[in-house]
N, C-alpha and C positions, 0 to 999 in steps of 0.2 A: 822899660827896665831890662837890663840884660840878665842873663842867667846867673852870672856871678853875684850880682846884687841880690837877686831873689834868694839864692842859696844862703847869702849872709842873713837875710831876714829869717829864713827857715831855721838856721842854726841858732839865731838869737831866740826865736820862739821855742825851739827845743830846749834850750837852756832855761828859759823862763818856766816852762812846764815842769822841769825838774825841781824848781824851787817852790812850787805850789804845795801847800800843806793843807790837807782837808781831812776831817774826821769821818766824812761820809764815804764809805767803801765803794759804793756804786759810782760816785763822782770820781774818786781816785782811779777806779778801773777805766773810766772813760778817758781820763787824762793820760793814763799809761798807754791806752790804745792809740790816742792821737799822737803821742810822742813816738810810738812805734811806726805809725803811718808816715811821720815826718822823716824818721831815720830811713825808712824804705824808699821814700821819694828821693832823698839825698843820695842814696846808693845806686840809683838807676842810671842808665846811660843818657844819650842825647835825645831820646824820644820825648818831647815836651808833653804831648797829650797823655802818653802812658805814664810819664813821670809825675805829672802834677794833676791830671784829671780827677782821679778819685780823691786826692787830697783836698782839692778845692771844695768838693761836696762835704767832706768830713769837717772842714774848717767852718763852713757856713752853718752847719748844725751845731758845732761846738760854741760858736759865738753866742747863739741864742741861749744856750744852757749856762754858760759861764760868765756872761757879761756882768751880772751883779756881784757874783762871789769872787771873781778873779779878773778885775778890771785891766790890769797890765797885760795879762795873757790875751784877753779878748781884744785889746787894742792892737797887739801884734798880729793876731789872727786876721783882723780887719785889713791891716796893711798888706798882708800876704794875699788875701782874697782880692783886694783892689789891683795888685800887681798882676796876679794871674788873669784877672779879667782884661787888663790892659794888653796882656799877651794873647788874648783870644781863647783862654782856657777857662 
C-alpha cells in the first residue's frame, strides 16, 4: 500500500475516533491520546519509520482495549496495523 492510501486509512480512523462516545473517562482519555498520535503521524514528513513506528505500537495496544466496546474503530485500527506491517513498520 502506498503512503497516500495509508494516510486515507489514518484520516478515516481519526474521524471514527471522533465519533466514539464513552462515559468512561479513562477510556475517553486513551481515545483522545490515540487520536492525537494519529494527527501527529499525519503531520510528519517522509520518514516512514519515524512517522508510523510509534503509532503502530499504540494501535496494537488500542485494538486489544477497544475491540469489544468500539468494534468499528478497532476494525480500522487492524487495517492500519496490517498495512504498516506490509510496509515493514
